[in-house]
C-alpha positions in Angstrom: -42.5 22.3 -18.2 -44.5 19.3 -19.0 -42.2 17.9 -21.5 -39.3 18.4 -19.1 -41.1 16.7 -16.3 -42.0 13.7 -18.5 -38.4 13.5 -19.9 -37.1 13.1 -16.2 -40.0 10.5 -15.4 -38.9 8.5 -18.6 -35.2 8.8 -17.3 -36.2 7.6 -13.8 -38.3 4.7 -15.0 -35.6 3.6 -17.3 -33.2 3.4 -14.2 -36.0 1.7 -12.1 -36.4 -1.0 -14.9 -32.7 -1.4 -15.0 -32.4 -2.1 -11.5 -35.5 -4.4 -11.5 -33.9 -6.4 -14.2 -30.6 -6.8 -12.2 -32.5 -7.8 -9.2 -34.5 -10.4 -11.2 -31.2 -11.9 -12.6 -29.9 -12.0 -9.0 -33.1 -13.7 -7.8 -33.3 -16.3 -10.7 -29.5 -17.2 -10.1 -30.3 -17.9 -6.5 -33.7 -19.6 -7.5 -32.0 -22.2 -9.8 -29.8 -23.6 -7.0 -32.7 -24.2 -4.5 -35.8 -26.5 -4.6 -38.2 -23.6 -3.7 -38.4 -20.1 -2.3 -41.2 -18.8 -0.1 -42.4 -15.1 -0.6 -45.0 -14.1 2.0 -47.7 -16.6 1.7 -46.5 -17.9 -1.7 -44.3 -20.9 -2.3 -42.3 -21.0 -5.6 -41.3 -24.4 -6.4 -38.3 -24.7 -8.8 -39.3 -27.3 -11.5 -35.7 -27.9 -12.7 -34.1 -28.5 -9.3 -34.8 -32.2 -9.2 -33.2 -32.7 -12.9 -29.9 -31.3 -11.6 -29.6 -31.8 -7.8 -27.6 -35.0 -8.0 -25.2 -33.8 -10.7 -21.6 -32.4 -9.7 -21.4 -28.9 -8.8 -19.5 -27.8 -12.1 -22.0 -29.6 -14.4 -24.9 -27.7 -12.4 -23.0 -24.4 -13.1 -22.5 -25.4 -16.7 -26.3 -26.1 -17.3 -27.1 -22.7 -15.6 -24.9 -20.8 -17.9 -26.1 -22.8 -20.8 -29.7 -21.8 -19.9 -28.9 -18.3 -19.5 -27.1 -18.0 -22.8 -29.7 -19.5 -24.7 -32.4 -17.1 -23.0 -30.2 -14.1 -23.5 -29.4 -15.0 -27.1 -33.2 -15.2 -27.8 -33.8 -11.8 -25.9 -31.0 -10.2 -27.8 -32.5 -11.4 -31.4 -35.9 -10.3 -30.5 -35.0 -7.2 -29.1 -32.6 -6.3 -32.0 -35.3 -7.1 -34.4 -37.7 -4.9 -32.6 -35.5 -1.9 -32.2 -34.1 -2.1 -35.7 -37.9 -2.0 -36.8 -38.5 0.9 -34.5 -35.4 2.8 -35.6 -36.2 2.4 -39.3 -39.5 3.7 -38.6 -38.2 6.6 -36.7 -35.6 7.4 -39.4 -38.2 7.5 -41.9 -40.3 9.8 -39.8 -37.2 12.1 -39.3 -36.6 12.4 -43.0 -40.3 13.2 -43.8 -40.2 16.0 -41.1 -36.9 17.2 -42.1 -38.0 17.5 -45.7 -41.2 19.1 -44.9 -39.9 21.7 -42.2 -36.9 22.7 -44.4 -39.1 23.5 -47.3 -41.6 25.4 -45.1 -38.6 27.1 -43.3 -36.9 28.3 -46.4 -40.3 29.6 -47.8 -40.9 31.4 -44.5 -37.4 33.0 -44.8 -37.2 33.9 -48.4 -40.7 34.5 -49.6 -42.5 37.7 -49.5 -45.8 36.0 -49.2 -45.4 35.6 -45.5 -44.5 39.3 -44.9 -48.1 40.0 -44.7 -49.7 39.2 -41.3 -52.6 37.2 -42.5 -50.2 34.9 -44.5 -47.8 34.8 -41.7 -50.5 33.1 -39.5 -50.4 30.3 -41.9 -46.8 29.3 -41.3 -46.8 29.4 -37.5 -50.2 27.6 -37.4 -48.4 24.9 -39.7 -45.4 24.5 -37.2 -47.9 24.7 -34.2 -49.8 21.7 -35.5 -46.9 19.7 -36.6 -44.3 20.2 -34.3 -45.5 17.9 -31.7 -43.7 14.9 -30.2 -40.2 14.3 -29.2 -39.0 13.4 -32.9 -40.8 16.5 -34.4 -39.4 18.9 -31.8 -36.0 17.5 -32.3 -35.9 17.6 -36.2 -37.5 21.1 -35.9 -34.5 22.5 -33.8 -32.2 20.6 -36.0 -33.5 22.2 -39.2 -33.0 25.6 -37.4 -29.5 25.0 -36.7 -28.7 23.4 -40.0 -30.4 26.2 -41.8 -28.4 28.9 -39.9 -25.1 27.1 -40.6 -25.7 27.0 -44.5 -26.8 30.7 -45.0 -24.8 33.9 -44.2 -28.1 36.1 -43.3 -28.9 36.5 -39.9 -32.2 35.5 -39.3 -32.3 35.2 -35.5 -35.3 37.5 -35.2 -37.4 35.5 -37.5 -36.5 32.1 -35.9 -37.3 33.4 -32.4 -40.6 35.0 -33.5 -41.8 32.0 -35.3 -41.0 29.7 -32.1 -42.8 32.2 -29.9 -45.8 32.5 -32.1 -45.9 28.6 -32.8 -45.6 28.1 -28.9 -42.4 25.9 -29.5 -39.9 28.1 -27.2 -41.0 26.5 -24.1 -40.1 23.2 -25.4 -36.3 24.1 -25.5 -36.1 23.3 -21.7 -36.6 19.8 -22.5 -33.5 19.6 -24.7 -31.4 21.8 -22.3 -32.2 19.6 -19.3 -32.1 16.2 -21.2 -30.1 13.4 -20.1 -29.3 12.8 -23.8 -25.9 14.5 -24.7 -27.1 15.0 -28.4 -30.4 16.6 -27.5 -28.5 18.9 -24.8 -26.1 20.0 -27.4 -29.0 20.9 -29.6 -30.5 22.9 -26.9 -27.2 24.7 -26.4 -27.0 25.5 -30.1 -30.6 26.9 -30.2 -30.4 29.0 -27.0 -27.0 30.5 -28.1 -28.0 31.0 -31.8 -31.4 32.8 -30.9 -30.0 34.6 -27.8 -32.4 33.0 -25.7 -31.4 34.2 -22.1 -32.0 32.5 -18.7 -30.3 29.4 -19.0 -26.7 30.6 -18.5 -26.2 29.1 -15.1 -27.3 25.8 -16.3 -25.1 25.7 -19.4 -22.1 27.0 -17.4 -22.2 23.7 -15.4 -20.9 21.9 -18.4 -18.0 24.0 -19.2 -15.9 21.5 -17.3 -17.6 18.4 -18.8 -15.4 15.3 -19.6 -17.2 15.1 -23.0 -15.5 17.4 -25.5 -18.6 18.0 -27.6 -20.6 18.9 -24.7 -17.7 21.0 -23.2 -17.3 22.9 -26.4 -21.0 23.7 -27.1 -21.4 24.9 -23.6 -18.4 27.2 -23.7 -19.6 28.8 -27.0 -23.1 29.0 -25.8 -22.0 30.7 -22.4 -19.8 33.0 -24.2 -22.6 34.4 -26.7 -25.3 34.3 -24.0 -23.2 36.2 -21.4 -24.2 40.0 -20.9 -20.6 40.9 -20.8 -17.3 39.5 -22.6 -15.8 37.9 -19.3 -13.7 34.7 -20.1 -12.3 34.5 -16.5 -14.1 31.2 -16.2 -11.2 29.8 -18.5 -8.7 30.3 -16.0 -10.0 27.3 -14.1 -10.3 25.2 -17.3 -8.4 21.9 -16.7 -9.1 20.4 -20.1 -7.2 21.1 -23.3 -8.8 23.6 -25.5 -8.7 22.8 -29.1 -7.9 25.2 -31.8 -11.7 24.9 -33.0 -12.8 26.2 -29.4 -10.1 29.0 -29.6 -11.2 30.2 -32.9 -14.9 30.1 -32.0 -14.4 32.1 -28.8 -12.2 34.7 -30.7 -14.9 35.1 -33.4 -17.7 35.2 -30.9 -15.8 37.9 -28.9 -14.4 39.8 -32.0 -17.9 40.4 -33.4 -19.6 41.3 -30.1 -20.3 44.8 -29.1 -20.6 43.8 -25.4 -18.5 45.4 -22.5 -15.3 43.4 -22.1 -14.4 42.5 -18.6 -11.9 39.8 -19.4 -8.7 39.7 -17.4 -6.3 39.2 -20.4 -3.2 39.5 -18.1 -4.3 36.5 -16.2 -5.2 34.6 -19.3 -1.9 35.1 -20.9 -0.1 34.2 -17.8 -2.2 30.9 -17.4 -0.5 27.6 -16.9 -2.5 26.4 -19.7 -1.0 27.1 -23.0 -4.3 27.3 -24.9 -5.7 29.7 -22.4 -2.7 31.8 -23.0 -3.3 31.6 -26.9 -7.0 32.6 -26.5 -5.9 35.6 -24.3 -3.1 36.4 -26.8 -5.4 36.3 -29.8 -7.8 38.5 -28.2 -5.4 41.0 -27.3 -4.0 40.8 -30.7 -7.6 41.3 -32.2 -8.2 44.5 -30.0 -4.7 45.9 -30.6 -4.1 46.8 -27.0 -0.6 48.0 -27.1 -0.2 48.1 -23.4 -0.6 44.4 -23.3 2.3 43.8 -25.6 4.9 43.0 -23.0 2.4 40.4 -21.3 3.1 38.1 -24.2 6.8 38.4 -24.5 7.4 35.5 -22.2 5.4 33.4 -24.6 7.7 33.8 -27.4 9.8 30.9 -26.4 6.9 28.7 -25.1 7.0 25.1 -26.0 3.4 25.4 -27.6 3.8 26.0 -31.2 0.3 27.8 -31.7 1.0 30.0 -28.5 4.5 30.8 -29.7 3.0 31.9 -33.3 0.2 34.0 -31.9 2.7 35.6 -29.5 5.0 36.6 -32.2 2.2 37.9 -34.3 1.2 40.2 -31.5 4.7 41.2 -30.5 5.7 42.3 -34.0 2.3 44.2 -34.9 3.3 47.4 -33.4 6.1 50.0 -33.8 9.5 48.9 -32.9 12.1 50.6 -30.8 15.9 50.2 -31.3 15.8 47.6 -28.3 13.0 45.7 -29.9 14.7 45.4 -33.4 18.0 44.1 -31.7 15.7 41.6 -29.7 14.0 40.6 -32.9 17.3 40.0 -34.9 18.7 38.0 -32.0 15.6 35.6 -31.9 15.4 35.2 -35.8 17.9 32.4 -36.4 15.9 29.8 -34.0 12.3 30.6 -35.0 9.9 28.7 -37.3 9.6 30.3 -40.9 6.1 31.6 -39.8 7.7 33.4 -37.1 10.4 34.6 -39.2 7.8 36.0 -41.6 6.3 38.0 -38.5 9.8 39.4 -37.7 10.5 40.4 -41.4 7.0 42.1 -41.5 8.0 44.0 -38.4 11.4 45.2 -39.9 9.3 46.6 -43.0 8.2 49.3 -40.6 11.8 50.7 -39.6 14.6 52.0 -41.8 17.2 49.9 -43.3 20.1 50.8 -41.0 23.4 49.1 -41.4 22.7 46.3 -38.9 19.6 45.4 -40.6 21.2 45.5 -44.1 23.5 42.9 -42.6 20.7 40.9 -41.4 18.9 41.1 -44.9 22.2 39.8 -46.7 22.2 36.7 -44.2 18.6 36.0 -45.0 19.0 36.4 -48.9 22.1 34.1 -48.8 21.0 31.5 -46.5 17.2 31.3 -45.7 14.4 29.8 -47.9 13.1 31.1 -51.2 9.9 32.9 -49.3 12.1 34.5 -47.0 14.7 35.6 -49.7 11.8 37.0 -51.7 10.6 39.0 -48.7 14.3 40.4 -47.8 14.7 41.5 -51.5 11.4 43.0 -51.7 12.5 45.2 -48.7 15.6 46.2 -50.7 13.7 46.8 -53.9 11.5 49.3 -52.1 14.1 51.1 -50.0 17.5 50.5 -51.6 16.9 49.3 -55.3 20.7 49.8 -56.1 21.7 47.1 -53.5 18.9 44.8 -55.0 20.4 44.9 -58.4 23.7 43.8 -56.9 22.0 40.6 -55.8 20.5 40.2 -59.3 23.7 40.0 -60.7 24.9 37.0 -58.5 25.6 33.6 -59.9 23.4 31.8 -57.1 20.3 30.4 -58.9 18.1 30.6 -55.9 18.9 34.3 -55.4 18.3 34.9 -59.0 15.1 33.2 -58.9 14.0 35.2 -55.8 15.1 38.4 -57.7 12.9 37.5 -60.7 10.0 37.0 -58.4 10.5 40.4 -56.9 10.9 42.0 -60.1 7.9 40.4 -61.9 5.8 41.3 -58.8 6.7 44.9 -59.0 6.3 45.3 -62.7 2.9 43.6 -62.5 
């Protein structure tokens, strides 16, 4: 709590200093054009006034701009040198902390030495002693995030236990409530990775942030921390959802065992095509057949990603005679990826005369990949017809036949 208070005090002091600086500039601008200024009982005399009072007004302004330019340049040079020095020192400390913390963290996660209670005390005492100060805390959290991203094992329990025993968990609030976006994002990552609840309401405030990175991390963190799988908050999302965001939400929901309270019907019918994509992917993943008709209207949407996901869902389940006719009528105007979805759907039904005519058209007119797929269907269900195409003079059909024959021989 103290770190959080100090962070806000530091932020407010920065704003106060900025206001004072602007006030000083305004005052000095006024002071330059007058012989003196009285402040209470004090008289401030302008020592430069008598040098410029007889000059033309435009020269007066030119001199003033020249003085400020010189002063600003000197301040900029001195400040730049100072901040470069401070930044180099900070980066050096960060490298040292990162090297030491990473080494200790890997030892803690993979060494049997720390499984014993007495030895475990050594590791959390080390972090309690060294994770102090803004830089050390930031590096410590960053090491946890980087380590978890690089390894496949789930060490959330160990990370959480270490932070609690080393009394570092309470310092997370500083990052979650920081005015620095990069620190706030680290806070969101740590909270969501380790399942630290209690901050969902605060995190949800940034779901509609104008900043993409902050918006993405808040959505992901909120989905992971929510007690149920409820994505209804996306229905009011006015910003474009990236493919990365959609895939991350899908993976978080797909691997979750939480109760699902999402209204998929509203999501799929959303004016936002990317919200529709998210809903369609989740319906596809959960294989809810009763939701199949919801995505039918999306089969001709202008958004390519939504159309592809909709076709994948629509063609996944068993097809009725009406469905088959619908698929055949849509085939010609679809992308190759969606044509493949249609072809896969047709493998689940018998080769009627209508489908045989369709396959003949595909074999004679479509790409090699689709020719191969159509010929494979014939090879599996009507090998006699397959051999007839094998005898044709068309080089592309011959190549596709060889691919199918080789594949089945292997």
